N, C-alpha and C positions, 0 to 999 in steps of 0.2 A: 398862428397855426397855418394860415393861408400861405404866408411866405415860406414857412418851413416845408409845407407840402409841395409848393412850386419848386423849391430848391431840390427836394428829393426826386421830383419828376425829371428835372433837368439833369441831375446826376445819373438817373437811370437811362435817359436817352443817350447821354455821352458815353456811358458804360457799354450800352448796346452797340452804339456806333463804333466804339473802339474795338469791341469784340468782333464785330463784323469785318472790320478792316484788318484785324490781326489774324484772320482765319488762315490756317496753313493750307496751301493748295499745291497740287501737282499740275502744272500747266503744260499742255501739249499743243502742238500745232505744226503747220507746214509753212515754209517760207518760199515764196516764188518771186519771179521778176514780173515786169509789166506785161509780158507775153504769156504769163501763167506757166513758165518753165521753172521747175524746182531749182533751188540754189543749194549747192553742197558746201558745207564748211562755213556757214554763216555763224558768226560769234553771237551768242545769246547770253547776256549777262545781266545780273541784278544790279541796278544802279547803286553805287555806294558800298558795295561789298565785293568779296572775291568769289561769290557764287556765280558760276558760269558753265556753259556747255556749247556744243556746236551742232549744227544740223547734219544729219547723216546723208547717205548716198541717195535717199529718197526725199531730201529736203525737210525731214521731220526732226523735231527736237522734243525733249522732255526736261523740265527743270522743277525742282522743289523750291517753292518760294512762299510769299505771304500776300494775301489779298491787299490791294492798295499800294503795293510796291510798284516800281517802274522797271520794265525790262528794256534793255538797249540792244537793238539788232544792228550789227555792223558787218560790212562786207566790202572787200576791195572792188572799187569801180561803181559802188552804189551809195546813195545818200543814207546816212545812219538814221534810224527811227527810234524814238523813245516812246513807249506805250505803257500807260498805267493799267495794272492788272485788275480786271473786274470779274473774271470767271476762269474756269479751268481749261477752256479752249481758246486759243488765240492764233489765228492764221494771219500772216503778214505778207504784204506785197511791197517789195523794195524797188524804188525808182533808180534809174541809172544816173550817175554823176557825170554830167556832160563835160565837165572840165577834164575828167580822166579819159574821155573818149575822143577828145578833139584832135589829138595827135594821130596822124596817119602814117602807115608804113607800106611801101610799095614792094611787091614781090613779083618779079618777072613782069607780066602785064596786068597783074591783079592788085587790088587795094583792099585792105582790111582795117577795121578799127583796131587801135592798139589797146588791148585789154587782156587780162589774164585768162587762160583756159584752166578751169578748176575741175573739170570732169576727166577722169582717166579714159572714159569712153564717151565723148561728147556727141551730141547731135549737132552737126555743123555743116555749113556750106563753105567751101574753100575755092577761091578763084586761082587757078593755076594756068598760066600761059593763055589767058582769055577764055578758058573753059571752066564752067561752074561744076564742081564735083560735090555731090551730096552724099555725106556719110551718115547714115541713120543707124543708130544702135538702140538696144533695148533698155540700157540704163537711162533712167529719167534724170540725166545730169545736164550740164550747163552749156552755154550759149555762145559766148564770144571766144575768139581764138586770137592769140598773139603770134603773128607771123613775122619772121625776120630771116634774112639771108644767113646761112650758116658758114659763109666763106671765111670768117674770122675765128671759127672754132678750131681747136687744136686737139688732135688725137695721135696716139703713138702708133706708128706704122709697124705692122707685124706680118710675118710670113706664117701661113697656117701650117700646122704639123703635117708631116708627110708620113707615108708608110715606112716602117723600119723593119728590115729583115731580122728575124730572130737569130739567124746564124751569125750576124755581125754584132748584135746587141740584144741580149735577152732581158735586160732590165729597163724599166721605164720609171722615172722618179719625178715627182712634182709636189709642189706645196698646194694645200687646199686653198680655194678662193671662195670666200663667203659673200663677196660683194655682189650686188644686183643692179648697179647703176646703169649698166648697158641696156637692160630691158626697158626701163622707164624712159631713158633717153631716146631709144629707137621708137618707142610708142609715141613720144612727143612729136618726132619727125613725121611719122606716118599719119598721125592725127592732123597734122598741118597740111597733108597732101603732098609730102615730099618723101621719096625713097631715101633711106638713111645712108649716110657716108659709110662705106664698107669698113673703115677702120673703127667706126663707132660700135660695130657689131662684135661683141665678145661672147661667144656661144656659151661658155661656162657660166657667165653671169646671167644670161637669159634663162638657162636651165635652173639656176639656183635662185631665181626670183620667186619660184614656186616652192611650196612645202610638200613633202612626200611622206607617206605613211610607213616610215621605217620603225622597227622595234626599239623600245627604250633601252638604254644601257643598263648593265647590271650594277650592283652596289660597288663592285671593285673598280670600275672605270667610269669616268664621266662621259665617255664616248662609246659608240657601238658601230659595227659595220656589217653590211650585208652585200651579196652579189648575186646576180642572175644573168643568164645568157639566152639570147633568142636570135632568130634569123634577122639580118639587117634589113630594114624596110626600104632603103634606097638602093640596095644591091643584094639581091637574094642569094648570091653565091658566097656572101660574107656573113659573119656573125657579129652581133652587137652585145657587148658586155656592159652591164650597169653595175657600178660600185656605189653604194649609198652609205653615208655616215650620218649618224644621229647623235646630237649632244643631249645631255639630260635636261629635262624640263625643271624649271624652278618657278613656282608661282610668284607673281610680281611682289606680293606683300612679304614674301620670305627672302627676297634679294637683299644682300648687304646694303648698308647705308651708302648713298652715292654722294660724291663730291664732284659736281659737274661745273665746268667752265664753258659758258656759251661764248665762242670766239666768232664775232660777227664782222664781216667785211662791210664797211659803210662808205667805201670809196665811190667815186662818180659813176663807175661802170655798173654799180648796183642800183642806180636810180630808176627803177621801174617797178610796176606792181607785181610782176612775176619774179622779181628778185628780192629786194629788201622787204617789200610788202608781204610777200609770201614767206620770207624768213620769219618775220614777226609773228604771223599767224601760226607757223609751224612750231616755234618755240613756246607760244602760248598753249598749244595743244599739249606739249610735253610738260610744261609747268603745271597744267591742270591735273596731271596724274602723278605728281610727286608726293612723297610722304613727309611727315613731320621730321623724320630723321635724315632726310636728304637735304643737301645744301647746293645753292646755285650762285655762281659769280658770273658777271657779264663783262667781257672785254671786247672793245671795238678797235678797228684800225682803218685808217685811210692814209694820209701823209705820214702819220705816226700812230702809235698805239696808246690806249688808255683804258683804265678800269672804270666802268660807269655804274657797276653795282657790286659792292663788296659781298663776300660770302653771306648768303641769306637763307634762312630755313625754307624748305620746300612748302611749308604750310602758309607762308606769307605770299600767297599767289598774287594778291593785288599789287604788292610792291614790285614783284618781278614783272608783272604786266605793264605797270607804269614805266619802268625802266626801258622796256622794249618799245613802248609807244613813243617815247621821246627820240628814238633814233632817226636820223636823217642821213641822206647820202650826199657825198661830195668830196672831191680831192683825188689824189693819187693813191696807190695801193702798196703800202709797206707791209706786205703779208708776213715777211720774215720777222719783223719787229713784233707783230701781233702774236705770232707763234711763241716767240721767246717769252713775252710777258704772260701769255696764257699758261705756259709750263711753270713759270715762277709762281703764279698765284695758285695753281693746282698743287704744287709742292708745299706752299705755305699752309694750305688748308687740308693737307693729305689726311685721309682717314685710314688708319692701319687696318688691314683686312677688308677694307671697303672697296667700292667701285669708283676709282679715281679716273676721270675721263674728260678730255677736251672735245667739244662738239664744234667743229669748224663749219661755218655757213658762208659760202662764197661762190662766185662764178669762176674762181681760179686765176683771175687775171692779175697776177703779182707783177708790179713794174717798178718798185723802188727797193733798193737794198738787195737782200737775198731774194732772187726772183727766178733764176733758171732752174730747170729740172734737176741738174746735178747739184746745185747749191742747196736746193730744198731737200734733196736726198741726204746730203751730208748733215744738214741741220737736224732732220728728224732722227736719223740714226744715232746722233749724239745724245738724243733725249730718251732713247728706247729703254735704257736701264733704270729710268726713274720709277718704273711701275705704273706710269700714267699712260692710259690708252688714248687713241685718237680716232674719232669718227669724223669723216669728211663728207659733208652734205653739199652737193652741187646744185646750183640754181641758175636759171636763166637760159638764154639762147642767143645766138648770133655772135657772142663773144666768149662762149664757154670754153674753158681750158681743161678738158677732160684729162689730158696727159699729166698735168701737174697734180690733180687730185688723186689720180691713180698712184702716183709716186708717194704722196703723203700717206695714203692708206696702206700701201704695201710695206713701206719702210717704218711706219710708226705704230706697229702692233695695233692696227685698227681696221676699220671697214669703210666702204665708200658707197653712198647711195645718191641717186639723182632725184631731186624733188621737183616734179613738173606740175604738181597741183596739190590742193589741200588733202585730197583723198590719199595720195602717196605719202604725204606727211603723216597722216593718221595711221597708215599701214606700218611705216618704219618706226615711228616714235611712240605709238600707243599700242596697236595690236601686237607688234613684235618688239616691244620695249626690251624684254629680257635678252633676246638674241642679238639685238642691235647694241645694247648698252652694257651687257655683263658677260665677261669672258669666263668660260669654264675650262677651256683647254687652249694652250698656246703652242706655237711652232708645230703645227700639225702637218705631217708629211705622209705621202703614200709612195710605196715602191711596189711595182708589180713585176713578177718574174714569169715569163712565158715559156711553156713547155714546147720545145721544137718538134716533138713527136706529133703535136696537134696544130701548131701554129706556124705558118709560113712567115707572115708579117703582121704588124699591128700599127695602129695610129691612135693617138690620144685626141679626142674631139674637143678642141678648145684648150684652155690653160696655157696658151703660147707664152704668156709673160710670167708663168709660174714654174717653168721647167727647172729642174735641179740636176746637178751631176750625180751619178750613182753613189759617189763617195759622200755626198752631202747628207744622205739619209741617216747615217750613223754619227754624223758630226753635230754635236749639240750646240756648237757655236753658230751654226747656220740658221738664219731667221726663216720662218715660214708663217703660214696663216693661222688665224685665231678662230675659235668656235665659240659662239655665244650660246646662252641657255636656250635649249629647244631648237637650235639650228638644225636644219637638214642640208647636207651637201651631196651633190651627185657628180660622178664622172663617168664618161662613156668611152669605151675602146671599140673601134671597128677592127675586126680581125679577119685576115685572109687565112682560111684553114690550110693545113698541110695538104699538098696535092692540088691546090687551086692556084692557078697562075697569078703572079703579081704583075698586073698590067701598068702599074704606076712606077716603074723603074726597078729598083733593087740593085744589088751589087754582084758583079761577077766573082766567082770563087778565086781566092788568092793563089798566085802562082808559087810563091816561095814559102808559104806557111798555111796551116789549117787552123780553124777555130775550134774551140772546145765543143761547140754544139753541132759541128758538121756530122759527126757520127756519134750521136748520143747513146750512152749506155745507161738506160733508165733503170732505176731501182723498182722492183716489182710493187713496192708499197705505194709509190706515187705515180705509177704508169697510167692511172686513169685521170690524172689532174690536167686540166687545160692551162691553168695558171695559179699562181699563189700571190695573195695580197698581204702586204705588211703595212701597218700604220704606226707612226711614232707621234707622241704628243708629250707636252709638259704640263703639269698642273700650274696654275697661274703664279704660285709663290715659289716654284722650283726651277732650277736650272738643269735638271737631269731628266732625260726623256724616259718614257715607258713605251713598251711595244705590244701591239696586238697583231695576230696573224690568222689568215683564213685561206684555205685552198678552195678552188672552184673546179668542180668535177666536169670533165669533158662531155660526158653522156647526158648531162642535165641541160638540154637545150629546148627552149619553148618554140613551138612552131608559129604560134600566134601571139602578138603583143596585146596585152590587156592592162587596164588600170593605170597605175603610176608609170610603169615602164612604157606603155603606149604613149602617154602624154609627154614624158621627157624626151622620147624619140621624136615626137612631133615638133617640139621646141628646137631640138638640135637640127632637124631637117629644115625648119624655117630659117634658122640662122645661116645655114649653108647656102640656101637660096638667096638670102639678102647679101651674102658675101660673094655670090657667084663662085662658090668653092669648086676647086678642081675635082673634088671627091663627092659631089652631090649626087652622082649616079643618075637614077631615073626619078629623082625627087620632083614633086610638083606641089603647088599650093593646094590643089584638091586633095592630094594624098595627106598633106599636113592636117587639113581640116578633118578628114575622116579618122586619122590616127588620134587627134586630140579629142574628138567626140567619143571615142571608145575609152578614154581615160578621164571621164568627168566625175568619178566617184567622190573625190576629195576636193570639194569646191565650196566650202562654207561661205567664203567672202565674194564669190563670183569672179575671181581672177582668171580662172580657166575659160569661162564663157567670154570674158573680155578678150582673151588671147585669140579665140576663134574669130571674133569680129575684127580684130586687128589683121589677121591673116587674110580675111575676106577683103578688107580695104586695100591691102598691099596687092592682092591678086588683081583687083580692078584697075589699080594704077599701072600695073605691068602689062595690061592688055593693049 
């Protein structure tokens, strides 16, 4: 009896211990570095399972797990920690990995540790030409900055749009551009204490980095457009017209099944924490949000291309993470071969009616085989009819080839983003998954007709690489931009009203002929219209376009900019200052800040507050 009682007691103790250790917990905490600065984007995973999460912009995390399990905290540039769970609160401090920080990079007369910047708005000290510049922002984000000369970066040279006289050309036609790579790239440069290369500043991409509160489309169309007019803030004798386009929202869980191919550059030029290291972290973020019905393949390329992960269900996150963890960098860059193989695998695993897409992660430095801009353009155009879309994600600095990624995105029915930190990866691949990854309208074009009774001249602000001939608008064989679920796109026209002198040139009246618009005979029914906007788009599965049309009334002009209109005008003004535009008028950084502050209504994620801090930093550097 005594032995039996002892055995029962032992069993009870074991049972109680097992129950205590198998207790379900929601563990929360904050991850900081040794200086108590919070770390954004730290990977927090349960050892031996696919259960994982990342720290947010405040360094906080939350994970559902079991008492007694081990949590693994890993972060680029820091020593990984493994901690056994004993309670529901676990704050962690990560130490720097000295091996990561021992390489130094010299910029001008300054020296910085080589490590990745992971905060979009970091608190940092930058040494520029022997002067220490302190950039202090309100976001509690990270610490080290990876500085490198940008002399080897490549951008497409472009001449900014000029004013066009309505008497010589009343139609303006362009393809929508949903890319936002320019803004995050410009942010990276300013955060490093450098004013950006003028060719890196694409104003339409800066404007379209932000979302705007445009009305949802009706049931008949997947897109909707609006327009409004106000006095131009950088030239009060001119008008500013905003055209906004909104694609229909689709909840992430209702998106069609995805067939994704991660095409990852593992060549020698990617061998740094803010390139391949950041690519791995970015793709893990995306993998963490995939559904059971989604599938992922991983293709890599260096001197040649190969498949390292066959098509795998999105639910098998651990397998996807392990494949990413094994990637290392080295060798030359056969990007063309990688693209060819990625399309082949995407076609092999094609999901009918699904979201079939290649996600290219690279610094754009192709140097073996198909490598020039023209060759890449020809290659991508030949793949366009496969029904497979291309998303080009740019990484790194110093050797970044923006011009090649722009070409791939424009010609490959896709989009282009620049990932400078883990927060940007979270924005593009998680918060905006639908708009980045699922197309609801393709070949979207806009054509605006200006009424010469009210408009002397006009200029499209930005979109220089997206201009089309007027005949292209009705030509369904001409490629144009794609709109993803929930996307908002904005275009601005600066207008010189009729009766106001065009001080930016213009054309003399022709001696031997007159134009149709010189002596307009206006129909009474449209005599009050400033302009007319037309939009064409195709449904993803169709080759025939549909048209929307909307007039803008001349008398409906706002005297004061407010809300979204105020903010987008501020972004455009900032871009013109960075480019030292011929048309910046009386623009100033102070005016940009004031305009942006009056447009802070729609700022759920803090991107607009970040923009104001960015302008303040640029203003200080320009003094």
